C-alpha positions as CSV (number, residue, x, y, z in Angstrom):
1,M,4.0,-12.6,-17.8
2,K,3.7,-9.0,-16.4
3,I,2.8,-7.9,-12.8
4,T,2.1,-4.3,-11.5
5,I,4.0,-3.3,-8.5
6,R,2.6,-0.2,-6.8
7,E,5.1,1.9,-4.8
8,S,3.9,3.0,-1.3
9,V,7.1,4.1,0.5
10,T,6.4,7.7,0.3
11,R,2.9,7.0,1.9
12,D,2.9,3.7,3.8
13,G,6.8,3.5,4.2
14,W,7.1,7.1,5.6
15,Q,3.8,7.4,7.7
16,N,5.4,5.8,10.8
17,Y,8.9,7.4,10.5
18,K,9.4,9.9,13.3
19,T,11.9,12.2,11.8
20,F,10.3,14.6,9.6
21,I,11.6,14.3,5.9
22,P,11.7,17.8,4.4
23,T,8.9,18.6,1.6
24,D,11.4,19.0,-1.2
25,K,13.1,15.8,-0.3
26,K,10.0,13.9,-0.3
27,I,9.3,15.4,-3.8
28,E,12.6,14.5,-5.1
29,L,12.5,11.0,-4.0
30,A,9.2,10.4,-5.3
31,K,10.1,11.6,-8.6
32,E,13.3,9.5,-8.7
33,I,11.1,6.5,-7.9
34,I,8.9,7.3,-10.9
35,D,12.1,7.4,-13.0
36,A,13.2,3.9,-11.6
37,G,9.8,2.5,-13.1
38,A,6.9,3.1,-11.0
39,R,3.8,3.3,-12.9
40,K,1.4,3.4,-9.8
41,M,2.5,5.2,-6.6
42,D,0.7,5.4,-3.4
43,L,2.0,8.9,-2.8
44,I,0.6,10.2,0.6
45,S,-2.2,10.2,3.1
46,F,-4.6,13.0,4.0
47,V,-5.0,12.3,7.7
48,R,-5.0,14.2,10.9
49,T,-1.3,15.4,11.4
50,D,-1.6,15.1,15.3
51,F,-1.7,11.3,14.4
52,V,0.6,11.3,11.5
53,P,2.6,14.5,11.6
54,Q,4.9,13.1,8.7
55,F,2.2,14.4,6.3
56,V,1.6,17.9,7.5
57,E,2.2,19.2,4.0
58,A,0.3,16.6,1.9
59,E,-1.2,19.1,-0.5
60,E,2.4,20.5,-1.1
61,V,3.8,17.2,-2.1
62,V,1.0,16.4,-4.5
63,K,1.5,19.7,-6.1
64,G,5.1,18.9,-6.5
65,V,4.8,15.5,-7.9
66,L,1.5,15.1,-9.8
67,P,2.5,17.1,-12.9
68,Y,5.6,15.1,-13.2
69,A,3.8,11.8,-12.6
70,K,1.4,12.7,-15.2
71,E,4.1,13.4,-18.0
72,Q,5.9,10.1,-17.1
73,G,2.7,8.0,-17.2
74,C,2.5,7.1,-13.5
75,E,-0.9,6.9,-11.6
76,I,-0.9,8.7,-8.3
77,Y,-3.0,7.4,-5.5
78,G,-3.9,9.5,-2.4
79,G,-5.4,8.2,0.8
80,G,-7.8,9.4,3.4
81,S,-9.4,7.4,6.5
82,N,-12.5,9.5,6.0
83,K,-14.8,11.6,3.7
84,K,-12.8,14.7,4.6
85,G,-9.4,13.0,3.6
86,A,-10.9,11.9,0.4
87,E,-12.2,15.4,-0.4
88,R,-8.8,16.7,0.3
89,A,-7.2,14.2,-2.1
90,L,-9.7,15.1,-4.8
91,S,-9.2,18.9,-4.4
92,C,-5.4,18.4,-5.3
93,G,-6.3,16.7,-8.5
94,I,-5.8,13.1,-7.4
95,K,-8.1,10.7,-9.5
96,N,-7.4,7.6,-7.6
97,V,-8.6,8.0,-4.0
98,I,-7.7,5.2,-1.3
99,M,-10.0,4.6,1.2
100,G,-9.6,1.8,4.0
101,V,-12.3,-0.1,6.0
102,S,-10.8,-2.6,8.4
103,V,-12.2,-6.1,8.7
104,S,-11.2,-6.2,12.3
105,D,-13.4,-4.5,15.0
106,E,-10.4,-3.6,17.2
107,H,-8.1,-2.3,14.4
108,S,-11.0,-0.2,13.0
109,V,-11.6,1.5,16.4
110,R,-7.8,2.2,16.9
111,N,-7.1,3.2,13.4
112,A,-10.3,5.1,12.5
113,R,-12.1,5.8,15.7
114,R,-15.1,4.0,14.7
115,S,-16.6,0.7,14.2
116,V,-16.5,-1.4,11.0
117,E,-20.1,-0.9,10.5
118,Q,-19.8,3.0,10.8
119,A,-16.7,3.2,8.5
120,F,-18.4,0.8,5.9
121,A,-21.5,3.0,5.9
122,E,-19.6,6.2,5.5
123,L,-17.5,4.7,2.7
124,K,-20.9,3.6,0.8
125,T,-21.8,7.2,0.9
126,L,-18.6,8.4,-0.3
127,V,-18.7,5.9,-3.4
128,S,-22.5,6.8,-4.1
129,D,-21.6,10.5,-4.2
130,L,-18.7,9.9,-6.7
131,Q,-20.6,7.7,-8.9
132,G,-20.5,8.9,-12.4
133,S,-17.3,10.8,-12.0
134,D,-14.0,10.0,-13.5
135,V,-12.5,9.0,-9.8
136,N,-11.5,5.6,-9.2
137,I,-11.8,4.4,-5.4
138,H,-9.4,1.9,-4.1
139,V,-10.6,0.3,-1.1
140,G,-8.1,-1.5,1.3
141,L,-9.4,-4.1,3.8
142,P,-6.8,-4.1,6.6
143,C,-6.2,-7.1,8.6
144,V,-8.0,-9.2,5.8
145,F,-5.4,-11.9,6.6
146,G,-5.8,-11.8,10.4
147,S,-6.0,-9.3,13.3
148,P,-3.1,-8.9,15.7
149,F,-5.2,-7.8,18.5
150,G,-6.9,-11.3,19.1
151,D,-10.5,-10.6,17.4
152,E,-11.7,-13.0,14.9
153,V,-11.6,-11.9,11.2
154,S,-14.5,-13.8,9.7
155,I,-14.1,-14.9,6.0
156,D,-17.8,-14.3,5.7
157,R,-17.5,-10.7,6.7
158,V,-14.9,-10.2,4.3
159,I,-16.8,-11.7,1.4
160,Y,-19.8,-9.7,2.3
161,M,-17.9,-6.4,2.3
162,I,-16.3,-7.3,-0.9
163,D,-19.6,-8.4,-2.5
164,E,-21.0,-5.1,-1.3
165,L,-18.1,-3.0,-2.8
166,V,-18.4,-4.8,-6.1
167,Q,-22.2,-4.1,-6.3
168,M,-21.3,-0.4,-5.7
169,G,-19.0,-0.2,-8.7
170,V,-15.7,-0.7,-6.7
171,N,-13.2,-2.9,-8.6
172,D,-10.1,-1.9,-7.1
173,I,-9.6,-3.7,-3.8
174,G,-6.6,-4.1,-1.7
175,L,-6.1,-7.1,0.5
176,P,-3.4,-6.1,3.3
177,D,-1.7,-8.3,5.9
178,S,-1.4,-5.4,7.9
179,A,0.5,-6.9,10.9
180,G,2.5,-9.4,8.8
181,I,0.9,-12.2,10.7
182,S,-0.1,-14.3,7.8
183,T,1.7,-17.5,6.7
184,P,1.9,-18.9,3.1
185,D,-0.8,-21.5,3.7
186,H,-3.3,-19.1,5.2
187,T,-2.7,-16.7,2.5
188,R,-3.5,-19.4,-0.1
189,A,-6.6,-20.4,1.9
190,V,-8.0,-17.0,2.0
191,L,-7.3,-16.0,-1.5
192,K,-8.8,-19.4,-2.7
193,Q,-12.1,-18.5,-1.0
194,L,-12.1,-15.0,-2.3
195,L,-10.9,-16.0,-6.1
196,S,-13.6,-18.8,-6.1
197,R,-16.2,-15.8,-6.0
198,F,-14.4,-12.8,-7.5
199,P,-12.2,-12.2,-10.4
200,A,-8.5,-11.9,-9.5
201,D,-7.9,-8.6,-11.4
202,I,-9.9,-6.6,-8.9
203,F,-7.4,-7.4,-6.2
204,G,-4.0,-6.3,-5.3
205,C,-2.0,-7.7,-2.1
206,H,-0.3,-5.6,0.4
207,F,2.1,-7.8,2.7
208,H,4.1,-6.7,5.6
209,N,7.2,-8.4,6.3
210,T,7.1,-8.2,10.1
211,R,8.0,-12.0,10.5
212,G,9.9,-12.4,7.3
213,M,7.2,-14.1,5.2
214,G,6.3,-11.2,3.1
215,L,7.9,-12.7,-0.2
216,A,6.6,-16.1,0.6
217,N,3.2,-14.6,1.0
218,A,3.6,-12.8,-2.4
219,Y,4.8,-15.8,-4.2
220,V,1.7,-17.8,-3.0
221,A,-0.7,-15.0,-4.2
222,Y,1.0,-14.9,-7.4
223,E,0.4,-18.7,-7.8
224,E,-3.1,-18.0,-6.9
225,G,-3.5,-15.4,-9.7
226,I,-2.8,-12.1,-7.9
227,R,-1.1,-9.7,-10.4
228,E,-0.8,-6.5,-8.3
229,F,1.3,-6.0,-5.3
230,D,2.0,-3.0,-3.0
231,T,5.7,-2.5,-1.9
232,A,7.9,-0.1,-0.2
233,L,11.4,0.9,-1.4
234,G,13.9,-0.2,1.4
235,G,11.3,-2.3,3.2
236,M,10.1,0.8,5.2
237,G,6.7,1.1,6.7
238,G,4.3,-0.1,9.4
239,C,0.9,0.8,10.6
240,P,1.3,3.6,13.5
241,F,-1.7,1.7,15.3
242,I,-0.2,-1.7,15.3
243,E,2.6,-2.6,17.9
244,N,5.8,-3.8,16.1
245,A,4.2,-3.8,12.7
246,K,7.4,-3.6,10.8
247,G,7.8,-2.8,7.1
248,N,6.6,-3.7,4.0
249,I,8.1,-6.1,1.3
250,A,11.1,-4.0,-0.1
251,T,10.3,-3.2,-3.7
252,E,13.9,-4.1,-4.8
253,D,13.4,-7.7,-3.3
254,L,10.2,-8.4,-5.0
255,V,11.4,-6.9,-8.3
256,N,14.5,-9.3,-8.1
257,M,12.2,-12.3,-7.1
258,F,10.0,-11.9,-10.1
259,Q,12.9,-10.9,-12.3
260,M,14.6,-14.1,-11.5
261,M,11.4,-15.9,-12.3
262,G,11.1,-14.3,-15.8
263,V,8.1,-12.0,-15.0
264,D,8.1,-8.5,-16.0
265,T,7.7,-5.8,-13.5
266,G,8.7,-2.9,-15.3
267,Y,11.4,-1.8,-12.8
268,D,15.2,-2.1,-12.8
269,V,16.7,-3.8,-9.7
270,E,20.1,-2.2,-9.8
271,T,18.4,1.4,-10.1
272,L,16.1,0.4,-7.2
273,V,18.8,-0.8,-5.0
274,S,21.0,2.5,-5.5
275,L,18.2,4.6,-4.9
276,S,17.2,2.5,-1.7
277,L,20.7,3.1,-0.4
278,K,20.5,6.8,-1.2
279,M,17.2,7.3,0.4
280,G,18.6,5.6,3.6
281,Q,21.6,8.0,3.6
282,E,19.6,11.1,2.9
283,I,16.7,10.4,5.5
284,G,18.9,8.8,8.1
285,T,17.2,5.4,8.2
286,E,18.3,1.8,8.0
287,I,17.5,0.0,4.8
288,I,16.4,-3.7,5.6
289,S,16.0,-5.0,2.2
290,Y,18.0,-8.1,1.2
291,M,19.2,-6.7,-2.3
292,A,20.4,-3.3,-0.7
293,N,22.3,-5.3,2.1
294,L,23.7,-7.5,-0.5
295,Q,25.1,-4.7,-2.4
296,C,26.5,-3.3,0.8
297,C,28.5,-6.3,1.6
298,S,29.8,-6.7,-2.0
299,N,31.4,-3.1,-1.6
300,R,33.2,-4.1,1.6
């Protein structure tokens, strides 16, 4: 059995990091992650830099990484919260464009400055414009497992939006637990409803580990048939527009879990742990993964 792990530390992991990471360091670390086994990478976002200043040189980062990624067989993804962001990604040569449409009304207003209906209408226009091209559109649906702002996330709305996307030809859909509030039983319940209507291979799950349930949710998703997951080296990450939305599942932790289960991920755990600790030292951040901390304890 094999799964795909799409590395997202250079985008989701760093977007909320306050200390600016130099461009050459971003490029170097991205290449090292590819060397460690990444075959899909969520590289960077094309967003307003007054909101996310970490990505002020997005085009330069893509220019430095994309040719190497192509040589190594790693697919590069680049995101944007609107049509302008998507156009910037395409102009850099990125063929996997990430767009997000929150299923939470409150999150959509805070994150995209527009309602769910407005954001979804814009997305449909963008997809229509790109039909017939060689561009793959990956659509993430933030808050699909629940909103941290208290507004109800209706499963009927989620199903409607996915059905519309599928009819438009989108077959690469992300299911994020944006605030890390889902529990394994809730994750299972949501996935059972979705997978009773849609094929599992169009979905990937993106769990945050805010309350320590990321690995448990990933295991449940695997049991239900999901075979693609987003993670971030060192457990970095968090949505800038959700208070206390801590990091993603650490790549090295998910790889270790699946490796111990006999599931092929294409990554090497020891290499990931070494790279995670190196990243922490070079950019000056705490690494919060279990495997990296285990290595530190063993060296004492």
